[in-house]
PDB file of N, H, CA, C and O in Angstrom:
ATOM      1  N   MET A   1      44.993 105.929 128.712  1.00  0.00           N
ATOM      2  CA  MET A   1      44.265 106.910 127.810  1.00  0.00           C
ATOM      3  C   MET A   1      43.493 106.140 127.193  1.00  0.00           C
ATOM      4  O   MET A   1      43.768 104.965 126.949  1.00  0.00           O
ATOM      5  N   ASP A   2      42.282 106.797 126.821  1.00  0.00           N
ATOM      6  H   ASP A   2      42.058 107.752 127.018  1.00  0.00           H
ATOM      7  CA  ASP A   2      40.824 106.058 126.380  1.00  0.00           C
ATOM      8  C   ASP A   2      41.211 106.859 124.856  1.00  0.00           C
ATOM      9  O   ASP A   2      41.289 108.063 124.611  1.00  0.00           O
ATOM     10  N   LEU A   3      41.434 105.520 123.866  1.00  0.00           N
ATOM     11  H   LEU A   3      41.371 104.542 124.065  1.00  0.00           H
ATOM     12  CA  LEU A   3      41.709 106.228 122.585  1.00  0.00           C
ATOM     13  C   LEU A   3      39.830 106.512 121.860  1.00  0.00           C
ATOM     14  O   LEU A   3      39.646 106.978 120.735  1.00  0.00           O
ATOM     15  N   ASN A   4      38.795 106.146 122.718  1.00  0.00           N
ATOM     16  H   ASN A   4      38.945 105.768 123.631  1.00  0.00           H
ATOM     17  CA  ASN A   4      37.795 106.523 122.209  1.00  0.00           C
ATOM     18  C   ASN A   4      37.429 108.288 122.743  1.00  0.00           C
ATOM     19  O   ASN A   4      36.521 108.831 122.113  1.00  0.00           O
ATOM     20  N   SER A   5      38.020 108.999 123.694  1.00  0.00           N
ATOM     21  H   SER A   5      38.758 108.559 124.205  1.00  0.00           H
ATOM     22  CA  SER A   5      38.147 110.649 124.079  1.00  0.00           C
ATOM     23  C   SER A   5      38.342 111.317 122.690  1.00  0.00           C
ATOM     24  O   SER A   5      38.680 110.792 121.630  1.00  0.00           O
ATOM     25  N   ASP A   6      38.037 112.635 122.975  1.00  0.00           N
ATOM     26  H   ASP A   6      37.763 113.062 123.836  1.00  0.00           H
ATOM     27  CA  ASP A   6      38.232 113.877 122.113  1.00  0.00           C
ATOM     28  C   ASP A   6      39.664 114.262 121.926  1.00  0.00           C
ATOM     29  O   ASP A   6      40.023 115.031 121.034  1.00  0.00           O
ATOM     30  N   ASN A   7      40.609 113.615 122.934  1.00  0.00           N
ATOM     31  H   ASN A   7      40.318 112.990 123.658  1.00  0.00           H
ATOM     32  CA  ASN A   7      41.273 114.272 123.478  1.00  0.00           C
ATOM     33  C   ASN A   7      42.556 114.061 121.723  1.00  0.00           C
ATOM     34  O   ASN A   7      42.676 112.943 121.221  1.00  0.00           O
ATOM     35  N   PRO A   8      43.269 115.237 121.148  1.00  0.00           N
ATOM     36  CA  PRO A   8      44.123 115.102 120.144  1.00  0.00           C
ATOM     37  C   PRO A   8      44.696 113.829 120.163  1.00  0.00           C
ATOM     38  O   PRO A   8      44.359 113.054 119.268  1.00  0.00           O
ATOM     39  N   VAL A   9      45.746 113.348 121.270  1.00  0.00           N
ATOM     40  H   VAL A   9      46.020 113.978 121.996  1.00  0.00           H
ATOM     41  CA  VAL A   9      46.325 112.036 121.062  1.00  0.00           C
ATOM     42  C   VAL A   9      45.690 111.040 120.531  1.00  0.00           C
ATOM     43  O   VAL A   9      46.051 110.307 119.610  1.00  0.00           O
ATOM     44  N   ALA A  10      44.545 111.033 121.259  1.00  0.00           N
ATOM     45  H   ALA A  10      44.252 111.629 122.007  1.00  0.00           H
ATOM     46  CA  ALA A  10      43.657 109.499 120.803  1.00  0.00           C
ATOM     47  C   ALA A  10      43.366 109.951 119.898  1.00  0.00           C
ATOM     48  O   ALA A  10      43.768 109.026 119.192  1.00  0.00           O
ATOM     49  N   LYS A  11      42.894 110.781 119.063  1.00  0.00           N
ATOM     50  H   LYS A  11      42.567 111.533 119.636  1.00  0.00           H
ATOM     51  CA  LYS A  11      42.406 111.194 117.466  1.00  0.00           C
ATOM     52  C   LYS A  11      43.388 110.617 116.674  1.00  0.00           C
ATOM     53  O   LYS A  11      43.144 109.930 115.681  1.00  0.00           O
ATOM     54  N   ALA A  12      44.538 110.892 117.110  1.00  0.00           N
ATOM     55  H   ALA A  12      44.736 111.449 117.916  1.00  0.00           H
ATOM     56  CA  ALA A  12      45.749 110.503 116.418  1.00  0.00           C
ATOM     57  C   ALA A  12      45.684 109.139 115.960  1.00  0.00           C
ATOM     58  O   ALA A  12      45.573 108.781 114.787  1.00  0.00           O
ATOM     59  N   LEU A  13      45.778 108.257 117.191  1.00  0.00           N
ATOM     60  H   LEU A  13      45.868 108.548 118.144  1.00  0.00           H
ATOM     61  CA  LEU A  13      45.854 107.030 117.612  1.00  0.00           C
ATOM     62  C   LEU A  13      44.711 106.219 116.879  1.00  0.00           C
ATOM     63  O   LEU A  13      44.966 105.137 116.351  1.00  0.00           O
ATOM     64  N   ARG A  14      43.658 106.678 116.865  1.00  0.00           N
ATOM     65  H   ARG A  14      43.451 107.558 117.294  1.00  0.00           H
ATOM     66  CA  ARG A  14      42.226 106.232 116.275  1.00  0.00           C
ATOM     67  C   ARG A  14      42.617 106.515 114.274  1.00  0.00           C
ATOM     68  O   ARG A  14      42.341 105.709 113.385  1.00  0.00           O
ATOM     69  N   SER A  15      43.277 107.835 114.104  1.00  0.00           N
ATOM     70  H   SER A  15      43.502 108.489 114.826  1.00  0.00           H
ATOM     71  CA  SER A  15      43.328 107.244 112.377  1.00  0.00           C
ATOM     72  C   SER A  15      44.084 106.411 112.047  1.00  0.00           C
ATOM     73  O   SER A  15      44.643 105.682 112.867  1.00  0.00           O
ATOM     74  N   ASN A  16      44.265 106.337 110.793  1.00  0.00           N
ATOM     75  H   ASN A  16      43.811 106.929 110.127  1.00  0.00           H
ATOM     76  CA  ASN A  16      44.600 105.277 109.803  1.00  0.00           C
ATOM     77  C   ASN A  16      46.051 105.732 109.276  1.00  0.00           C
ATOM     78  O   ASN A  16      46.555 105.306 108.237  1.00  0.00           O
ATOM     79  N   ASP A  17      46.621 106.623 110.111  1.00  0.00           N
ATOM     80  H   ASP A  17      46.212 106.970 110.955  1.00  0.00           H
ATOM     81  CA  ASP A  17      48.269 107.128 109.755  1.00  0.00           C
ATOM     82  C   ASP A  17      48.909 106.328 110.337  1.00  0.00           C
ATOM     83  O   ASP A  17      48.469 106.262 111.485  1.00  0.00           O
ATOM     84  N   PRO A  18      49.922 105.503 110.155  1.00  0.00           N
ATOM     85  CA  PRO A  18      51.140 105.077 110.844  1.00  0.00           C
ATOM     86  C   PRO A  18      52.084 106.085 111.457  1.00  0.00           C
ATOM     87  O   PRO A  18      52.541 106.326 112.574  1.00  0.00           O
ATOM     88  N   GLN A  19      52.167 106.525 110.341  1.00  0.00           N
ATOM     89  H   GLN A  19      51.796 106.330 109.433  1.00  0.00           H
ATOM     90  CA  GLN A  19      53.301 107.819 110.778  1.00  0.00           C
ATOM     91  C   GLN A  19      52.564 108.992 112.218  1.00  0.00           C
ATOM     92  O   GLN A  19      53.249 109.511 113.099  1.00  0.00           O
ATOM     93  N   ALA A  20      51.598 109.084 112.113  1.00  0.00           N
ATOM     94  H   ALA A  20      51.042 108.662 111.397  1.00  0.00           H
ATOM     95  CA  ALA A  20      51.037 109.709 113.275  1.00  0.00           C
ATOM     96  C   ALA A  20      50.940 108.513 114.627  1.00  0.00           C
ATOM     97  O   ALA A  20      50.994 108.838 115.813  1.00  0.00           O
ATOM     98  N   HIS A  21      50.843 107.604 114.303  1.00  0.00           N
ATOM     99  H   HIS A  21      50.799 107.339 113.339  1.00  0.00           H
ATOM    100  CA  HIS A  21      50.654 106.461 115.730  1.00  0.00           C
ATOM    101  C   HIS A  21      52.190 106.700 116.029  1.00  0.00           C
ATOM    102  O   HIS A  21      52.473 107.066 117.170  1.00  0.00           O
ATOM    103  N   LEU A  22      53.245 106.519 115.074  1.00  0.00           N
ATOM    104  H   LEU A  22      53.015 106.221 114.147  1.00  0.00           H
ATOM    105  CA  LEU A  22      55.099 106.327 115.448  1.00  0.00           C
ATOM    106  C   LEU A  22      54.806 107.669 116.369  1.00  0.00           C
ATOM    107  O   LEU A  22      55.176 107.530 117.535  1.00  0.00           O
ATOM    108  N   ARG A  23      54.393 108.551 116.149  1.00  0.00           N
ATOM    109  H   ARG A  23      54.093 108.664 115.202  1.00  0.00           H
ATOM    110  CA  ARG A  23      54.786 110.137 116.646  1.00  0.00           C
ATOM    111  C   ARG A  23      54.351 109.904 118.301  1.00  0.00           C
ATOM    112  O   ARG A  23      55.127 110.021 119.249  1.00  0.00           O
ATOM    113  N   VAL A  24      53.050 109.581 118.368  1.00  0.00           N
ATOM    114  H   VAL A  24      52.419 109.486 117.597  1.00  0.00           H
ATOM    115  CA  VAL A  24      52.741 109.378 119.548  1.00  0.00           C
ATOM    116  C   VAL A  24      53.314 108.655 120.344  1.00  0.00           C
ATOM    117  O   VAL A  24      53.841 109.137 121.346  1.00  0.00           O
ATOM    118  N   LEU A  25      53.352 106.803 119.968  1.00  0.00           N
ATOM    119  H   LEU A  25      52.924 106.411 119.153  1.00  0.00           H
ATOM    120  CA  LEU A  25      53.849 106.034 120.350  1.00  0.00           C
ATOM    121  C   LEU A  25      55.454 106.683 120.967  1.00  0.00           C
ATOM    122  O   LEU A  25      55.795 106.313 122.090  1.00  0.00           O
ATOM    123  N   ASN A  26      56.309 107.570 120.238  1.00  0.00           N
ATOM    124  H   ASN A  26      56.032 107.871 119.325  1.00  0.00           H
ATOM    125  CA  ASN A  26      57.705 107.300 120.760  1.00  0.00           C
ATOM    126  C   ASN A  26      57.449 108.522 121.571  1.00  0.00           C
ATOM    127  O   ASN A  26      58.076 108.534 122.631  1.00  0.00           O
ATOM    128  N   GLU A  27      56.528 109.770 121.297  1.00  0.00           N
ATOM    129  H   GLU A  27      56.019 109.761 120.437  1.00  0.00           H
ATOM    130  CA  GLU A  27      56.425 110.627 122.736  1.00  0.00           C
ATOM    131  C   GLU A  27      56.204 109.843 123.829  1.00  0.00           C
ATOM    132  O   GLU A  27      56.821 110.193 124.835  1.00  0.00           O
ATOM    133  N   LEU A  28      55.352 108.678 123.945  1.00  0.00           N
ATOM    134  H   LEU A  28      54.851 108.393 123.127  1.00  0.00           H
ATOM    135  CA  LEU A  28      55.086 107.947 125.112  1.00  0.00           C
ATOM    136  C   LEU A  28      56.332 107.438 125.738  1.00  0.00           C
ATOM    137  O   LEU A  28      56.445 107.147 126.929  1.00  0.00           O
ATOM    138  N   VAL A  29      57.275 107.354 124.815  1.00  0.00           N
ATOM    139  H   VAL A  29      57.183 107.591 123.847  1.00  0.00           H
ATOM    140  CA  VAL A  29      58.561 106.474 125.603  1.00  0.00           C
ATOM    141  C   VAL A  29      58.907 107.516 126.290  1.00  0.00           C
ATOM    142  O   VAL A  29      59.554 107.251 127.303  1.00  0.00           O
ATOM    143  N   MET A  30      58.685 108.688 126.073  1.00  0.00           N
ATOM    144  H   MET A  30      58.159 108.904 125.250  1.00  0.00           H
ATOM    145  CA  MET A  30      59.442 109.643 126.610  1.00  0.00           C
ATOM    146  C   MET A  30      58.670 109.823 128.090  1.00  0.00           C
ATOM    147  O   MET A  30      59.320 110.029 129.114  1.00  0.00           O
ATOM    148  N   VAL A  31      57.506 109.741 128.084  1.00  0.00           N
ATOM    149  H   VAL A  31      56.977 109.574 127.252  1.00  0.00           H
ATOM    150  CA  VAL A  31      56.435 109.785 129.033  1.00  0.00           C
ATOM    151  C   VAL A  31      56.890 108.881 130.116  1.00  0.00           C
ATOM    152  O   VAL A  31      56.944 109.216 131.299  1.00  0.00           O
ATOM    153  N   TRP A  32      57.291 107.442 129.536  1.00  0.00           N
ATOM    154  H   TRP A  32      57.247 107.170 128.574  1.00  0.00           H
ATOM    155  CA  TRP A  32      57.166 106.250 129.930  1.00  0.00           C
ATOM    156  C   TRP A  32      58.640 106.597 130.692  1.00  0.00           C
ATOM    157  O   TRP A  32      58.730 106.581 131.920  1.00  0.00           O
ATOM    158  N   ASP A  33      59.403 106.807 130.100  1.00  0.00           N
ATOM    159  H   ASP A  33      59.330 106.819 129.102  1.00  0.00           H
ATOM    160  CA  ASP A  33      60.991 106.927 130.924  1.00  0.00           C
ATOM    161  C   ASP A  33      60.812 107.847 132.103  1.00  0.00           C
ATOM    162  O   ASP A  33      61.355 107.412 133.119  1.00  0.00           O
ATOM    163  N   GLN A  34      60.146 109.093 132.253  1.00  0.00           N
ATOM    164  H   GLN A  34      59.705 109.447 131.428  1.00  0.00           H
ATOM    165  CA  GLN A  34      60.242 110.024 133.300  1.00  0.00           C
ATOM    166  C   GLN A  34      59.360 109.767 134.229  1.00  0.00           C
ATOM    167  O   GLN A  34      59.451 110.379 135.293  1.00  0.00           O
ATOM    168  N   SER A  35      58.167 108.668 134.002  1.00  0.00           N
ATOM    169  H   SER A  35      58.094 108.171 133.138  1.00  0.00           H
ATOM    170  CA  SER A  35      57.054 108.302 134.906  1.00  0.00           C
ATOM    171  C   SER A  35      57.448 106.651 135.945  1.00  0.00           C
ATOM    172  O   SER A  35      57.105 106.230 137.050  1.00  0.00           O
ATOM    173  N   GLN A  36      58.408 106.104 134.718  1.00  0.00           N
ATOM    174  H   GLN A  36      58.686 106.446 133.821  1.00  0.00           H
ATOM    175  CA  GLN A  36      58.545 104.607 135.296  1.00  0.00           C
ATOM    176  C   GLN A  36      59.957 104.626 135.560  1.00  0.00           C
ATOM    177  O   GLN A  36      60.371 103.669 136.215  1.00  0.00           O
ATOM    178  N   GLY A  37      60.861 105.565 135.175  1.00  0.00           N
ATOM    179  H   GLY A  37      60.524 106.342 134.643  1.00  0.00           H
ATOM    180  CA  GLY A  37      62.525 105.648 135.833  1.00  0.00           C
ATOM    181  C   GLY A  37      63.268 104.701 135.210  1.00  0.00           C
ATOM    182  O   GLY A  37      64.447 104.466 135.476  1.00  0.00           O
ATOM    183  N   LYS A  38      62.300 103.886 133.994  1.00  0.00           N
ATOM    184  H   LYS A  38      61.342 104.077 133.779  1.00  0.00           H
ATOM    185  CA  LYS A  38      63.154 102.501 133.409  1.00  0.00           C
ATOM    186  C   LYS A  38      62.515 102.636 131.812  1.00  0.00           C
ATOM    187  O   LYS A  38      61.660 103.485 131.560  1.00  0.00           O
ATOM    188  N   PRO A  39      62.980 101.803 130.897  1.00  0.00           N
ATOM    189  CA  PRO A  39      63.005 101.878 129.679  1.00  0.00           C
ATOM    190  C   PRO A  39      61.586 101.024 129.270  1.00  0.00           C
ATOM    191  O   PRO A  39      61.172 100.506 130.306  1.00  0.00           O
ATOM    192  N   ILE A  40      61.034 100.822 128.554  1.00  0.00           N
ATOM    193  H   ILE A  40      61.371 101.244 127.712  1.00  0.00           H
ATOM    194  CA  ILE A  40      60.005 100.013 128.056  1.00  0.00           C
ATOM    195  C   ILE A  40      60.917  98.968 127.577  1.00  0.00           C
ATOM    196  O   ILE A  40      62.087  98.981 127.193  1.00  0.00           O
ATOM    197  N   THR A  41      59.970  98.007 127.725  1.00  0.00           N
ATOM    198  H   THR A  41      59.020  97.996 128.037  1.00  0.00           H
ATOM    199  CA  THR A  41      60.698  96.366 126.823  1.00  0.00           C
ATOM    200  C   THR A  41      59.907  96.235 125.616  1.00  0.00           C
ATOM    201  O   THR A  41      60.457  95.725 124.640  1.00  0.00           O
ATOM    202  N   SER A  42      58.667  96.626 125.529  1.00  0.00           N
ATOM    203  H   SER A  42      58.221  97.040 126.322  1.00  0.00           H
ATOM    204  CA  SER A  42      57.813  96.430 124.395  1.00  0.00           C
ATOM    205  C   SER A  42      56.826  97.496 124.264  1.00  0.00           C
ATOM    206  O   SER A  42      56.778  98.278 125.214  1.00  0.00           O
ATOM    207  N   PRO A  43      55.993  97.703 123.248  1.00  0.00           N
ATOM    208  CA  PRO A  43      55.177  99.012 123.433  1.00  0.00           C
ATOM    209  C   PRO A  43      53.693  98.529 124.083  1.00  0.00           C
ATOM    210  O   PRO A  43      52.804  99.344 124.331  1.00  0.00           O
ATOM    211  N   GLU A  44      53.574  97.215 124.298  1.00  0.00           N
ATOM    212  H   GLU A  44      54.295  96.552 124.096  1.00  0.00           H
ATOM    213  CA  GLU A  44      52.311  96.846 125.163  1.00  0.00           C
ATOM    214  C   GLU A  44      52.603  97.124 126.423  1.00  0.00           C
ATOM    215  O   GLU A  44      51.819  96.828 127.324  1.00  0.00           O
ATOM    216  N   ASP A  45      53.600  97.643 126.619  1.00  0.00           N
ATOM    217  H   ASP A  45      54.237  97.884 125.888  1.00  0.00           H
ATOM    218  CA  ASP A  45      53.886  98.144 128.148  1.00  0.00           C
ATOM    219  C   ASP A  45      53.146  99.070 128.640  1.00  0.00           C
ATOM    220  O   ASP A  45      52.760  99.163 129.805  1.00  0.00           O
ATOM    221  N   PHE A  46      52.844 100.075 127.379  1.00  0.00           N
ATOM    222  H   PHE A  46      53.157 100.000 126.432  1.00  0.00           H
ATOM    223  CA  PHE A  46      52.083 101.098 127.409  1.00  0.00           C
ATOM    224  C   PHE A  46      50.891 101.071 128.057  1.00  0.00           C
ATOM    225  O   PHE A  46      50.469 102.038 128.692  1.00  0.00           O
ATOM    226  N   VAL A  47      50.031  99.535 127.893  1.00  0.00           N
ATOM    227  H   VAL A  47      50.373  98.749 127.378  1.00  0.00           H
ATOM    228  CA  VAL A  47      49.115  99.064 127.947  1.00  0.00           C
ATOM    229  C   VAL A  47      49.043  98.581 129.397  1.00  0.00           C
ATOM    230  O   VAL A  47      48.252  98.916 130.279  1.00  0.00           O
ATOM    231  N   LYS A  48      50.086  97.687 129.431  1.00  0.00           N
ATOM    232  H   LYS A  48      50.728  97.415 128.715  1.00  0.00           H
ATOM    233  CA  LYS A  48      50.071  97.178 131.122  1.00  0.00           C
ATOM    234  C   LYS A  48      50.243  98.018 132.009  1.00  0.00           C
ATOM    235  O   LYS A  48      49.708  97.836 133.103  1.00  0.00           O
ATOM    236  N   GLY A  49      51.204  99.399 131.717  1.00  0.00           N
ATOM    237  H   GLY A  49      51.638  99.546 130.829  1.00  0.00           H
ATOM    238  CA  GLY A  49      51.248 100.515 132.545  1.00  0.00           C
ATOM    239  C   GLY A  49      49.968 101.341 132.680  1.00  0.00           C
ATOM    240  O   GLY A  49      49.943 102.092 133.655  1.00  0.00           O
ATOM    241  N   GLY A  50      49.059 101.337 131.994  1.00  0.00           N
ATOM    242  H   GLY A  50      49.079 100.727 131.202  1.00  0.00           H
ATOM    243  CA  GLY A  50      47.752 102.128 131.660  1.00  0.00           C
ATOM    244  C   GLY A  50      48.031 103.783 131.239  1.00  0.00           C
ATOM    245  O   GLY A  50      47.506 104.792 131.709  1.00  0.00           O
ATOM    246  N   LEU A  51      48.998 103.650 130.240  1.00  0.00           N
ATOM    247  H   LEU A  51      49.425 102.830 129.858  1.00  0.00           H
ATOM    248  CA  LEU A  51      49.266 104.790 129.491  1.00  0.00           C
ATOM    249  C   LEU A  51      48.496 104.739 128.429  1.00  0.00           C
ATOM    250  O   LEU A  51      48.299 105.819 127.873  1.00  0.00           O
ATOM    251  N   LEU A  52      47.841 103.498 127.836  1.00  0.00           N
ATOM    252  H   LEU A  52      48.001 102.620 128.288  1.00  0.00           H
ATOM    253  CA  LEU A  52      46.860 103.310 126.784  1.00  0.00           C
ATOM    254  C   LEU A  52      45.881 102.277 127.044  1.00  0.00           C
ATOM    255  O   LEU A  52      46.138 101.328 127.784  1.00  0.00           O
ATOM    256  N   SER A  53      44.601 102.449 126.375  1.00  0.00           N
ATOM    257  H   SER A  53      44.392 103.221 125.774  1.00  0.00           H
ATOM    258  CA  SER A  53      43.772 101.652 126.713  1.00  0.00           C
ATOM    259  C   SER A  53      44.162  99.828 125.797  1.00  0.00           C
ATOM    260  O   SER A  53      43.778  98.702 126.116  1.00  0.00           O
ATOM    261  N   ARG A  54      45.060 100.297 124.621  1.00  0.00           N
ATOM    262  H   ARG A  54      45.372 101.211 124.362  1.00  0.00           H
ATOM    263  CA  ARG A  54      45.121  99.275 123.655  1.00  0.00           C
ATOM    264  C   ARG A  54      46.046 100.084 122.922  1.00  0.00           C
ATOM    265  O   ARG A  54      46.074 101.283 123.201  1.00  0.00           O
ATOM    266  N   LEU A  55      46.753  99.674 122.098  1.00  0.00           N
ATOM    267  H   LEU A  55      46.730  98.700 121.871  1.00  0.00           H
ATOM    268  CA  LEU A  55      47.635 100.094 120.753  1.00  0.00           C
ATOM    269  C   LEU A  55      46.979 100.375 119.420  1.00  0.00           C
ATOM    270  O   LEU A  55      46.125  99.653 118.905  1.00  0.00           O
ATOM    271  N   PRO A  56      47.344 101.225 119.037  1.00  0.00           N
ATOM    272  CA  PRO A  56      46.808 101.624 117.626  1.00  0.00           C
ATOM    273  C   PRO A  56      47.247 100.447 116.640  1.00  0.00           C
ATOM    274  O   PRO A  56      48.290  99.805 116.765  1.00  0.00           O
ATOM    275  N   ASN A  57      46.024 100.211 115.362  1.00  0.00           N
ATOM    276  H   ASN A  57      45.176 100.733 115.261  1.00  0.00           H
ATOM    277  CA  ASN A  57      46.302  99.147 114.670  1.00  0.00           C
ATOM    278  C   ASN A  57      47.485  99.256 113.783  1.00  0.00           C
ATOM    279  O   ASN A  57      47.219 100.211 113.053  1.00  0.00           O
ATOM    280  N   PRO A  58      48.485  98.854 113.499  1.00  0.00           N
ATOM    281  CA  PRO A  58      50.026  98.914 112.633  1.00  0.00           C
ATOM    282  C   PRO A  58      49.314  98.625 111.461  1.00  0.00           C
ATOM    283  O   PRO A  58      48.143  98.249 111.414  1.00  0.00           O
ATOM    284  N   PRO A  59      49.997  98.797 110.610  1.00  0.00           N
ATOM    285  CA  PRO A  59      49.884  98.854 108.908  1.00  0.00           C
ATOM    286  C   PRO A  59      49.273  96.995 108.687  1.00  0.00           C
ATOM    287  O   PRO A  59      49.463  96.247 109.645  1.00  0.00           O
ATOM    288  N   PRO A  60      48.815  96.616 107.844  1.00  0.00           N
ATOM    289  CA  PRO A  60      48.494  95.417 107.610  1.00  0.00           C
ATOM    290  C   PRO A  60      50.003  94.496 107.200  1.00  0.00           C
ATOM    291  O   PRO A  60      50.708  94.761 106.226  1.00  0.00           O
ATOM    292  N   GLY A  61      50.246  93.486 108.104  1.00  0.00           N
ATOM    293  H   GLY A  61      49.673  93.270 108.895  1.00  0.00           H
ATOM    294  CA  GLY A  61      51.617  92.744 107.679  1.00  0.00           C
ATOM    295  C   GLY A  61      52.602  93.298 108.541  1.00  0.00           C
ATOM    296  O   GLY A  61      53.739  92.890 108.304  1.00  0.00           O
ATOM    297  N   MET A  62      52.467  94.294 109.682  1.00  0.00           N
ATOM    298  H   MET A  62      51.543  94.625 109.875  1.00  0.00           H
ATOM    299  CA  MET A  62      53.637  94.895 110.292  1.00  0.00           C
ATOM    300  C   MET A  62      52.964  94.705 111.864  1.00  0.00           C
ATOM    301  O   MET A  62      51.977  94.117 112.308  1.00  0.00           O
ATOM    302  N   ARG A  63      54.074  95.550 112.454  1.00  0.00           N
ATOM    303  H   ARG A  63      54.875  96.028 112.093  1.00  0.00           H
ATOM    304  CA  ARG A  63      53.931  95.331 114.159  1.00  0.00           C
ATOM    305  C   ARG A  63      54.425  96.329 114.838  1.00  0.00           C
ATOM    306  O   ARG A  63      55.361  96.791 114.186  1.00  0.00           O
ATOM    307  N   PHE A  64      54.269  96.915 115.845  1.00  0.00           N
ATOM    308  H   PHE A  64      53.508  96.539 116.375  1.00  0.00           H
ATOM    309  CA  PHE A  64      55.087  97.945 116.575  1.00  0.00           C
ATOM    310  C   PHE A  64      56.163  97.142 117.169  1.00  0.00           C
ATOM    311  O   PHE A  64      56.004  96.014 117.636  1.00  0.00           O
ATOM    312  N   THR A  65      57.439  97.894 117.117  1.00  0.00           N
ATOM    313  H   THR A  65      57.568  98.810 116.738  1.00  0.00           H
ATOM    314  CA  THR A  65      58.166  96.952 118.099  1.00  0.00           C
ATOM    315  C   THR A  65      59.396  98.302 118.847  1.00  0.00           C
ATOM    316  O   THR A  65      59.660  99.407 118.373  1.00  0.00           O
ATOM    317  N   TYR A  66      59.838  97.765 119.910  1.00  0.00           N
ATOM    318  H   TYR A  66      59.624  96.868 120.295  1.00  0.00           H
ATOM    319  CA  TYR A  66      60.921  98.787 120.463  1.00  0.00           C
ATOM    320  C   TYR A  66      62.093  98.282 120.355  1.00  0.00           C
ATOM    321  O   TYR A  66      62.571  97.191 120.665  1.00  0.00           O
ATOM    322  N   ASN A  67      62.675  99.620 119.666  1.00  0.00           N
ATOM    323  H   ASN A  67      62.287 100.507 119.414  1.00  0.00           H
ATOM    324  CA  ASN A  67      64.215  99.208 119.146  1.00  0.00           C
ATOM    325  C   ASN A  67      65.076  99.907 120.268  1.00  0.00           C
ATOM    326  O   ASN A  67      64.992 101.128 120.140  1.00  0.00           O
ATOM    327  N   ALA A  68      65.829  99.553 121.262  1.00  0.00           N
ATOM    328  H   ALA A  68      65.897  98.561 121.366  1.00  0.00           H
ATOM    329  CA  ALA A  68      66.182  99.449 122.767  1.00  0.00           C
ATOM    330  C   ALA A  68      67.776 100.414 122.138  1.00  0.00           C
ATOM    331  O   ALA A  68      68.046 101.490 122.672  1.00  0.00           O
ATOM    332  N   SER A  69      68.691  99.838 120.984  1.00  0.00           N
ATOM    333  H   SER A  69      68.472  98.964 120.551  1.00  0.00           H
ATOM    334  CA  SER A  69      69.309 100.846 120.747  1.00  0.00           C
ATOM    335  C   SER A  69      69.076 102.423 120.635  1.00  0.00           C
ATOM    336  O   SER A  69      69.711 103.324 121.182  1.00  0.00           O
ATOM    337  N   ARG A  70      67.791 102.511 119.614  1.00  0.00           N
ATOM    338  H   ARG A  70      67.275 101.778 119.169  1.00  0.00           H
ATOM    339  CA  ARG A  70      67.468 103.629 119.187  1.00  0.00           C
ATOM    340  C   ARG A  70      66.476 104.296 120.388  1.00  0.00           C
ATOM    341  O   ARG A  70      66.186 105.485 120.259  1.00  0.00           O
ATOM    342  N   ARG A  71      66.002 103.622 121.441  1.00  0.00           N
ATOM    343  H   ARG A  71      66.237 102.656 121.546  1.00  0.00           H
ATOM    344  CA  ARG A  71      65.206 104.236 122.441  1.00  0.00           C
ATOM    345  C   ARG A  71      63.735 104.567 121.661  1.00  0.00           C
ATOM    346  O   ARG A  71      62.944 105.212 122.348  1.00  0.00           O
ATOM    347  N   GLN A  72      63.346 104.242 120.474  1.00  0.00           N
ATOM    348  H   GLN A  72      63.989 103.718 119.915  1.00  0.00           H
ATOM    349  CA  GLN A  72      62.421 104.335 120.194  1.00  0.00           C
ATOM    350  C   GLN A  72      61.342 103.193 119.188  1.00  0.00           C
ATOM    351  O   GLN A  72      61.848 102.176 118.714  1.00  0.00           O
ATOM    352  N   ILE A  73      59.852 103.520 118.959  1.00  0.00           N
ATOM    353  H   ILE A  73      59.442 104.347 119.344  1.00  0.00           H
ATOM    354  CA  ILE A  73      59.621 102.582 118.737  1.00  0.00           C
ATOM    355  C   ILE A  73      59.240 102.499 116.967  1.00  0.00           C
ATOM    356  O   ILE A  73      58.567 103.443 116.554  1.00  0.00           O
ATOM    357  N   GLU A  74      59.507 101.787 116.290  1.00  0.00           N
ATOM    358  H   GLU A  74      60.054 101.020 116.626  1.00  0.00           H
ATOM    359  CA  GLU A  74      59.420 101.341 114.704  1.00  0.00           C
ATOM    360  C   GLU A  74      58.312 100.133 114.512  1.00  0.00           C
ATOM    361  O   GLU A  74      57.893  99.257 115.269  1.00  0.00           O
ATOM    362  N   ILE A  75      57.993 100.549 112.945  1.00  0.00           N
ATOM    363  H   ILE A  75      58.334 101.260 112.330  1.00  0.00           H
ATOM    364  CA  ILE A  75      57.010  99.818 112.485  1.00  0.00           C
ATOM    365  C   ILE A  75      58.124  98.512 111.655  1.00  0.00           C
ATOM    366  O   ILE A  75      59.201  98.717 111.093  1.00  0.00           O
ATOM    367  N   THR A  76      57.373  97.156 111.848  1.00  0.00           N
ATOM    368  H   THR A  76      56.499  96.989 112.304  1.00  0.00           H
ATOM    369  CA  THR A  76      58.616  96.324 111.402  1.00  0.00           C
ATOM    370  C   THR A  76      57.797  95.309 110.842  1.00  0.00           C
ATOM    371  O   THR A  76      56.658  95.350 111.307  1.00  0.00           O
ATOM    372  N   PRO A  77      58.024  94.201 109.807  1.00  0.00           N
ATOM    373  CA  PRO A  77      57.368  92.947 109.492  1.00  0.00           C
ATOM    374  C   PRO A  77      56.645  92.231 110.656  1.00  0.00           C
ATOM    375  O   PRO A  77      57.301  91.826 111.616  1.00  0.00           O
ATOM    376  N   ALA A  78      55.461  92.085 110.596  1.00  0.00           N
ATOM    377  H   ALA A  78      54.928  92.414 109.816  1.00  0.00           H
ATOM    378  CA  ALA A  78      55.423  90.870 111.412  1.00  0.00           C
ATOM    379  C   ALA A  78      55.672  89.296 111.143  1.00  0.00           C
ATOM    380  O   ALA A  78      55.432  88.662 110.116  1.00  0.00           O
ATOM    381  N   ARG A  79      56.319  88.772 112.579  1.00  0.00           N
ATOM    382  H   ARG A  79      56.514  89.287 113.413  1.00  0.00           H
ATOM    383  CA  ARG A  79      56.669  87.382 112.084  1.00  0.00           C
ATOM    384  C   ARG A  79      55.655  86.376 112.251  1.00  0.00           C
ATOM    385  O   ARG A  79      55.862  85.223 111.875  1.00  0.00           O
TER     386      ARG A  79
END
């Protein structure tokens, strides 16, 4: 997905709202599972797999990570 498009999902990912980013990224987890038949290993898989042109910016000092036990994207402190 091109983040520069007028698509509502692209608009949410362009926003400065981390909760909107999480909602979209977690919806993409379900899309990924259905299309790939296997779980993602990290949010970067969305870019590698062509679902996103790039990841949205996380809040300063934070990063997006995939919690495999919960099967969801989370915002965690950057290391």
